[in-house]
N, C-alpha and C positions, 0 to 999 in steps of 0.2 A: 553660479552653480546651485543646484537644489540640494537640500539636505536629504540624505537617504534614510529609508526606513526599512526595518527588518520585514521578512515575509511571514513571520509567525502569525498565528491567529490568537484571538483573545476572548475573554468573557467581559461583560460590561462592568463587572465589579472593578476591573482594572482601570476603568474610565472614570471612576468617581473622583471627586475633588481631592481626596486624600491619597489617591493612588495614581501617580503620573503614568501616562501611557509609556510602555517600554518597547515600542515597536510591535506591539501586538495589534489585534484588529477587533472589530465589533463582533460580539458573540451572539447571545440569544436575544439581544435587543431589549432586555429588561432593564429598568432603572434599579438603582441600589439605594438603600436607606430611604425609601419612599419617594425618590426623585423620579420625575417623568423622563423617559428615554432621551428625548431631545435636549433636555436640560443637562443630562449626563454627558451627551456628546458636546454640548457647548462648553462645559467645564473642561473636558478633555482637550478641546481645541485651544482653550485659553492657556492650558499648561504647555501645549506645543509652541505657543507664541512667546513664551517667557525665555529669558536667557539671551546670550549674545548671538546665538545662531538660530533664530526662529525658522520654522518650516517655510520655505520660499520657492518661488519659481524664477526662472531666468527670463526677465523681460526682454533682453536683447535677442534671445533665441526664439521666443514666442512672437515677437514683432506685433503687427496689427495695432500700431500706435501706442503700445505700452512703453513705459520708461525703460530705457536700455540699461537695466541694473537688476540685481536681485530684489524681488518684490515679496515681502512677507505676506503670507496668505491672509492675514488680518487686513492688511492694506488692499490686497487684491479683492477681497470681499467688498470693501467699500467702493472700489472702482467699478466692479460689476453692477452694483446697485445704483450707481450714479446715472441720472438721466442722459448725460453726455456720452455714455458708453454705447457704442454701436452694436446692433444685433450681430454683425459679422464678428466683432471682437468677442462678444459673449459666447457665441457658438464655438469659436476657435479655442478659447480658454477652457470651456467645458469639455470639449473633446480631449484636451490635454489632461484635465483633472480626472476624467473617467479612465483614460488610459493608465495614468499613474496609480489610481486606486486599484485597478485590475492587476497591474503588474507588481506593485510594491505592497499593496494592502496596508495593514497597520495604520500608521499616522496618516497616510494619504486617504485611506478609507474614512477615517474620522473627518478629514478635511472635506472630502466629497459630500459627507452628510451635513456638516456644519454650514458650508456655503449654500446648501440647498434648503436650509431651515425655513427661510421665508416662504418658499414654495410649498414645503411640507406642511407648514402651519395653515396656509390657505387651503390646502387639500384636506386637512383634518376638519376644518370648519365646514367645508363643503360636504364631507362625508357625514358629519353630525346631523346634517339636515336630511340625509337619506336613510341612515341606519337607525332603527328604533332605539331610543335611549335605554330601554330596559334590556336590550340585547348585549350591550357592551358599555363598559365604563371608559373614562377618558384614558386611563393608563393602558387598558387593553387596546383601544383604538390606536393610540399613538405607537404602541409596540407593533401592531399589525402594519401600520403605514411604514414604519422604519424597516421592518422585515421585508415588505414588498419593495421598498425603494432599493434596498441592498441587492435584492434579486434583479431588479431592473438595471442596476449598474452593470451587471454582467450580461444582460440580454440586449440592451439597446444597441442598435446598429450605428456605429460612428460615421457611416457614410450618409446617414439621414441628416436633413436640415433640422435646426433648432433642437439640439440634443436635450436641453433641460426640459423643454415642453414634452418631448417624447418620454423622458423619464417620468414626468408628472402623469402622463396618460397611462403608461404601463403600470405605475404604482396604483393609480385610481382603479384601473380595471382589475388588478389582482385582488385588491381589498374587497371590491364589490363581489367578485367571484367567491371569495372566502365567506362572505355573508349571505350568499344566495340560500344556503341551507337554514339560515336564521329566520327567513321569511316563510310563512306557512305554505305558500304555493310553489316554492322553489327548492330544489336540491341539485346542486351542481358540483362536479368534480373538475378542478382547474386543469387536470391532465387529460380530460376527455375532449377530443376535437369535434365530436358530433353532438355536444350537449344541446345545441340549438334545435336539433331535430329529434331529441330523445323522447319528447312527449312526456316529460316528468310532471307528475301531479303532486298534490299534497301528500306528505308522509303522515298518515294518521295512525297513532298508537291506539291500541284497544282502550276504550274509555275506562279509566280507573285502574287498569292493570297493564301499563306499558312495560313493566318489568317482565311480564310473562312473554311478551313478544320478543324481548331481547334474549331471554333465557332460551326460547325456542330457536332463535336465530343462531345462538352459540352452539346449541346441540346439533344443529344441521350443518354447522361449519360455514355459515354465511358470513358471520363476523367472529372475531376472537373474543375471549373473555375479557381481555384488556380493553378492547374497543367498546364492549358493552359497558364496562365499568366507567370508561370515559364519558359515554353518553349519559349514563345514570347520574354521575356526579355533576356534569356541566349542563345537562338539559333538564333532568327531572328533579334534582335536588337544588339546582340554582347556584352551585358553587362557581364563582368566577373562573374562567379558563386560566387566567394568570395565576390564581391561587393553586389550582390543580397542578399546573406546570411546576411551580416552585416545590410543591409537596412531593411530586413524583420525579423531579429532576428531568423534565422534558423541555425541549425547546418549544417556544410558543408556536412558531410556524409549523413545526412537526406535528404538534397536537391538533392544530386546525386542519391540516391535510388528512391526518389519520381519522379525525371525526367525520370529515366530509366524505371520505371514501367509504367508511362504515355505513353512514346514513344513505349514501347512494346505493350500496349493496342491499340495504334493507328495503329501500324503495323499489328496486328492481325485483327483489324477491316477492314483495307484496303484489306488484304488477303481474308477476307470473303465477300468482296463487300459491306460492310455496309457504307463505306465512298467513 
Protein backbone atom coordinates (compact mmCIF):
# COMPACT_ATOMS: atom_id res chain seq x y z
CA UNK A 1 0.00 0.00 0.00
CA UNK A 2 1.18 3.51 -0.73
CA UNK A 3 1.28 6.17 1.91
CA UNK A 4 -1.39 8.81 1.36
CA UNK A 5 -0.73 12.52 1.24
CA UNK A 6 -3.05 15.43 1.84
CA UNK A 7 -4.27 17.54 -1.07
CA UNK A 8 -3.37 20.88 0.51
CA UNK A 9 -0.93 23.22 -1.19
CA UNK A 10 2.28 24.61 0.24
CA UNK A 11 4.96 27.27 0.23
CA UNK A 12 8.55 26.17 -0.21
CA UNK A 13 9.40 27.43 3.24
CA UNK A 14 7.62 24.31 4.49
CA UNK A 15 10.02 22.20 2.43
CA UNK A 16 13.15 23.40 4.17
CA UNK A 17 15.21 20.95 6.19
CA UNK A 18 13.88 22.27 9.48
CA UNK A 19 10.25 22.15 8.35
CA UNK A 20 9.09 18.65 7.47
CA UNK A 21 6.45 18.48 4.72
CA UNK A 22 3.01 18.16 6.24
CA UNK A 23 1.11 16.98 3.20
CA UNK A 24 1.38 20.38 1.59
CA UNK A 25 2.79 20.97 -1.90
CA UNK A 26 5.37 23.02 -3.76
CA UNK A 27 4.47 26.69 -3.76
CA UNK A 28 6.34 29.53 -5.46
CA UNK A 29 9.41 27.38 -6.23
CA UNK A 30 11.76 29.64 -4.30
CA UNK A 31 14.47 28.29 -2.05
CA UNK A 32 14.61 29.31 1.60
CA UNK A 33 17.59 30.35 3.63
CA UNK A 34 19.64 30.88 0.49
CA UNK A 35 19.14 27.31 -0.73
CA UNK A 36 18.54 26.51 -4.37
CA UNK A 37 15.02 25.21 -5.09
CA UNK A 38 16.11 21.71 -6.14
CA UNK A 39 18.15 21.40 -2.96
CA UNK A 40 15.04 22.31 -0.96
CA UNK A 41 13.06 19.62 -2.78
CA UNK A 42 15.84 17.08 -2.15
CA UNK A 43 15.77 17.82 1.59
CA UNK A 44 11.99 17.56 1.67
CA UNK A 45 12.18 14.21 -0.09
CA UNK A 46 14.74 13.00 2.43
CA UNK A 47 12.31 13.85 5.22
CA UNK A 48 9.57 11.87 3.48
CA UNK A 49 11.86 8.84 3.43
CA UNK A 50 12.51 8.87 7.18
CA UNK A 51 10.57 6.88 9.73
CA UNK A 52 8.99 3.43 9.66
CA UNK A 53 6.57 4.22 6.80
CA UNK A 54 8.44 6.06 4.03
CA UNK A 55 6.47 7.18 0.99
CA UNK A 56 6.23 4.07 -1.20
CA UNK A 57 4.65 2.52 -4.27
CA UNK A 58 3.06 -0.91 -4.46
CA UNK A 59 5.45 -2.91 -6.63
CA UNK A 60 3.01 -5.81 -6.94
CA UNK A 61 0.35 -3.48 -8.32
CA UNK A 62 2.71 -1.69 -10.69
CA UNK A 63 4.23 -4.88 -12.07
CA UNK A 64 6.61 -4.46 -15.02
CA UNK A 65 9.29 -6.52 -13.30
CA UNK A 66 9.32 -4.49 -10.08
CA UNK A 67 9.62 -6.36 -6.77
CA UNK A 68 6.18 -7.46 -5.56
CA UNK A 69 6.31 -5.47 -2.32
CA UNK A 70 6.10 -1.89 -1.07
CA UNK A 71 9.01 0.01 -2.62
CA UNK A 72 10.17 3.21 -0.86
CA UNK A 73 10.56 5.99 -3.41
CA UNK A 74 14.22 6.40 -2.49
CA UNK A 75 14.77 2.80 -3.59
CA UNK A 76 12.54 3.28 -6.63
CA UNK A 77 14.68 6.22 -7.69
CA UNK A 78 17.78 4.01 -7.70
CA UNK A 79 15.92 1.36 -9.68
CA UNK A 80 14.85 3.85 -12.35
CA UNK A 81 18.41 5.15 -12.73
CA UNK A 82 19.96 1.69 -13.01
CA UNK A 83 21.00 0.69 -16.56
CA UNK A 84 19.10 -2.59 -16.24
CA UNK A 85 15.76 -0.78 -15.89
CA UNK A 86 13.87 -1.02 -19.18
CA UNK A 87 12.37 1.94 -20.98
CA UNK A 88 8.93 0.35 -20.67
CA UNK A 89 9.29 0.08 -16.89
CA UNK A 90 10.50 3.68 -16.57
CA UNK A 91 7.62 4.95 -18.67
CA UNK A 92 5.06 2.95 -16.68
CA UNK A 93 6.43 4.13 -13.33
CA UNK A 94 6.56 7.75 -14.47
CA UNK A 95 2.96 7.66 -15.62
CA UNK A 96 2.06 6.43 -12.14
CA UNK A 97 4.13 9.15 -10.45
CA UNK A 98 2.61 11.89 -12.60
CA UNK A 99 -0.90 10.60 -11.88
CA UNK A 100 -0.22 10.52 -8.13
CA UNK A 101 1.30 14.02 -8.19
CA UNK A 102 -1.75 15.40 -9.99
CA UNK A 103 -4.25 13.55 -7.82
CA UNK A 104 -2.68 13.77 -4.35
CA UNK A 105 -0.24 16.65 -4.73
CA UNK A 106 1.70 17.36 -1.51
CA UNK A 107 4.27 14.66 -0.85
CA UNK A 108 3.73 13.09 -4.25
CA UNK A 109 4.48 16.38 -5.99
CA UNK A 110 7.73 16.58 -4.01
CA UNK A 111 8.51 13.02 -5.10
CA UNK A 112 7.77 13.78 -8.76
CA UNK A 113 10.20 16.69 -8.58
CA UNK A 114 12.94 14.83 -6.74
CA UNK A 115 12.92 11.75 -8.96
CA UNK A 116 13.27 14.09 -11.95
CA UNK A 117 16.21 16.05 -10.48
CA UNK A 118 18.87 14.38 -12.69
CA UNK A 119 16.86 15.41 -15.77
CA UNK A 120 16.20 18.89 -14.38
CA UNK A 121 19.88 19.49 -13.65
CA UNK A 122 20.83 18.44 -17.19
CA UNK A 123 18.17 20.80 -18.47
CA UNK A 124 19.54 23.68 -16.39
CA UNK A 125 23.05 23.07 -17.76
CA UNK A 126 21.68 23.11 -21.31
CA UNK A 127 19.76 26.34 -20.68
CA UNK A 128 22.82 28.04 -19.18
CA UNK A 129 24.43 27.66 -22.60
CA UNK A 130 21.47 29.37 -24.29
CA UNK A 131 20.34 32.12 -21.93
CA UNK A 132 22.82 35.01 -21.50
CA UNK A 133 24.38 34.88 -18.04
CA UNK A 134 23.73 38.57 -17.41
CA UNK A 135 20.00 37.98 -17.84
CA UNK A 136 19.48 35.43 -15.08
CA UNK A 137 21.36 34.06 -12.10
CA UNK A 138 21.46 30.41 -11.09
CA UNK A 139 18.75 30.69 -8.45
CA UNK A 140 16.40 32.45 -10.86
CA UNK A 141 17.01 29.91 -13.61
CA UNK A 142 16.53 26.96 -11.28
CA UNK A 143 13.28 28.49 -10.04
CA UNK A 144 12.07 29.01 -13.59
CA UNK A 145 12.89 25.43 -14.54
CA UNK A 146 11.09 24.08 -11.47
CA UNK A 147 8.05 26.28 -12.10
CA UNK A 148 7.91 25.17 -15.72
CA UNK A 149 8.30 21.53 -14.70
CA UNK A 150 5.40 21.76 -12.24
CA UNK A 151 3.25 23.19 -15.02
CA UNK A 152 4.38 20.40 -17.35
CA UNK A 153 3.32 17.78 -14.80
CA UNK A 154 -0.26 18.96 -15.28
CA UNK A 155 -0.01 19.37 -19.05
CA UNK A 156 1.79 16.25 -20.26
CA UNK A 157 -0.42 13.71 -21.99
CA UNK A 158 -0.07 10.38 -20.20
CA UNK A 159 -0.99 8.56 -23.40
CA UNK A 160 2.25 9.77 -24.97
CA UNK A 161 5.33 7.58 -25.03
CA UNK A 162 8.35 8.44 -22.88
CA UNK A 163 6.59 10.75 -20.37
CA UNK A 164 9.81 11.91 -18.68
CA UNK A 165 11.24 12.97 -22.04
CA UNK A 166 7.98 14.79 -22.78
CA UNK A 167 8.22 16.55 -19.41
CA UNK A 168 11.76 17.63 -20.26
CA UNK A 169 10.73 19.03 -23.63
CA UNK A 170 7.71 20.87 -22.23
CA UNK A 171 9.82 22.36 -19.44
CA UNK A 172 12.58 23.40 -21.83
CA UNK A 173 10.12 25.06 -24.22
CA UNK A 174 8.36 26.96 -21.42
CA UNK A 175 11.61 28.38 -20.04
CA UNK A 176 12.80 29.43 -23.49
CA UNK A 177 9.50 31.19 -24.13
CA UNK A 178 9.83 32.96 -20.79
CA UNK A 179 13.23 34.28 -21.86
CA UNK A 180 12.28 35.30 -25.38
CA UNK A 181 11.68 38.82 -24.09
CA UNK A 182 15.16 38.86 -22.54
CA UNK A 183 16.77 38.72 -25.98
CA UNK A 184 16.87 42.03 -27.90
CA UNK A 185 15.11 40.69 -30.99
CA UNK A 186 12.33 38.71 -29.36
CA UNK A 187 9.23 39.41 -27.34
CA UNK A 188 6.86 36.48 -26.91
CA UNK A 189 3.80 35.75 -24.81
CA UNK A 190 3.49 32.04 -23.97
CA UNK A 191 -0.31 32.33 -24.13
CA UNK A 192 -0.29 33.57 -27.74
CA UNK A 193 -0.78 30.81 -30.30
CA UNK A 194 0.22 32.95 -33.27
CA UNK A 195 3.51 34.26 -31.91
CA UNK A 196 5.45 32.58 -34.73
CA UNK A 197 3.59 34.75 -37.26
CA UNK A 198 3.37 37.93 -35.19
CA UNK A 199 6.37 39.57 -36.86
CA UNK A 200 7.72 40.86 -33.56
CA UNK A 201 10.78 43.08 -33.80
CA UNK A 202 13.12 44.56 -31.23
CA UNK A 203 11.43 46.49 -28.41
CA UNK A 204 13.40 49.74 -28.47
CA UNK A 205 12.98 52.12 -25.53
CA UNK A 206 13.69 55.82 -26.27
CA UNK A 207 17.42 56.36 -25.84
CA UNK A 208 18.11 57.76 -22.38
CA UNK A 209 14.43 58.07 -21.42
CA UNK A 210 12.77 54.65 -21.35
CA UNK A 211 10.77 55.73 -18.31
CA UNK A 212 8.99 58.30 -20.48
CA UNK A 213 7.74 55.59 -22.80
CA UNK A 214 6.48 53.60 -19.83
CA UNK A 215 4.73 56.65 -18.34
CA UNK A 216 3.06 57.31 -21.68
CA UNK A 217 1.99 53.67 -21.95
CA UNK A 218 0.41 53.83 -18.49
CA UNK A 219 -1.37 57.09 -19.33
CA UNK A 220 -2.84 55.50 -22.46
CA UNK A 221 -3.91 52.37 -20.62
CA UNK A 222 -1.58 50.12 -22.60
CA UNK A 223 -0.02 48.74 -19.43
CA UNK A 224 -0.78 49.27 -15.75
CA UNK A 225 1.29 51.27 -13.30
CA UNK A 226 2.20 48.03 -11.53
CA UNK A 227 3.43 46.51 -14.80
CA UNK A 228 5.47 49.62 -15.55
CA UNK A 229 7.03 49.44 -12.09
CA UNK A 230 7.90 45.78 -12.67
CA UNK A 231 9.67 46.66 -15.93
CA UNK A 232 11.48 49.64 -14.39
CA UNK A 233 12.80 47.60 -11.48
CA UNK A 234 13.76 44.41 -13.29
CA UNK A 235 14.77 45.81 -16.68
CA UNK A 236 16.01 49.35 -16.18
CA UNK A 237 17.33 49.21 -12.61
CA UNK A 238 18.68 45.67 -12.87
CA UNK A 239 16.96 44.32 -9.76
CA UNK A 240 16.87 40.49 -9.97
CA UNK A 241 13.37 39.25 -10.59
CA UNK A 242 13.68 36.90 -7.61
CA UNK A 243 14.42 39.86 -5.31
CA UNK A 244 11.51 41.83 -6.73
CA UNK A 245 9.15 38.90 -6.15
CA UNK A 246 10.27 38.48 -2.55
CA UNK A 247 9.87 42.20 -1.89
CA UNK A 248 6.40 42.44 -3.43
CA UNK A 249 5.12 39.01 -2.43
CA UNK A 250 4.69 37.77 -6.00
CA UNK A 251 5.05 34.26 -7.34
CA UNK A 252 8.04 34.07 -9.66
CA UNK A 253 6.10 32.52 -12.54
CA UNK A 254 3.36 35.16 -12.14
CA UNK A 255 5.89 37.99 -12.39
CA UNK A 256 7.49 36.50 -15.50
CA UNK A 257 4.16 36.19 -17.30
CA UNK A 258 3.02 39.64 -16.16
CA UNK A 259 6.21 41.21 -17.50
CA UNK A 260 5.96 39.27 -20.76
CA UNK A 261 2.41 40.40 -21.39
CA UNK A 262 3.25 44.01 -20.58
CA UNK A 263 6.25 44.05 -22.88
CA UNK A 264 4.25 42.37 -25.62
CA UNK A 265 1.61 45.10 -25.25
CA UNK A 266 4.34 47.76 -25.45
CA UNK A 267 5.80 46.19 -28.58
CA UNK A 268 2.41 46.05 -30.27
CA UNK A 269 1.70 49.67 -29.34
CA UNK A 270 5.04 50.75 -30.81
CA UNK A 271 4.31 48.80 -33.98
CA UNK A 272 0.93 50.55 -34.30
CA UNK A 273 2.53 53.94 -33.76
CA UNK A 274 0.66 54.55 -30.51
CA UNK A 275 3.92 55.16 -28.63
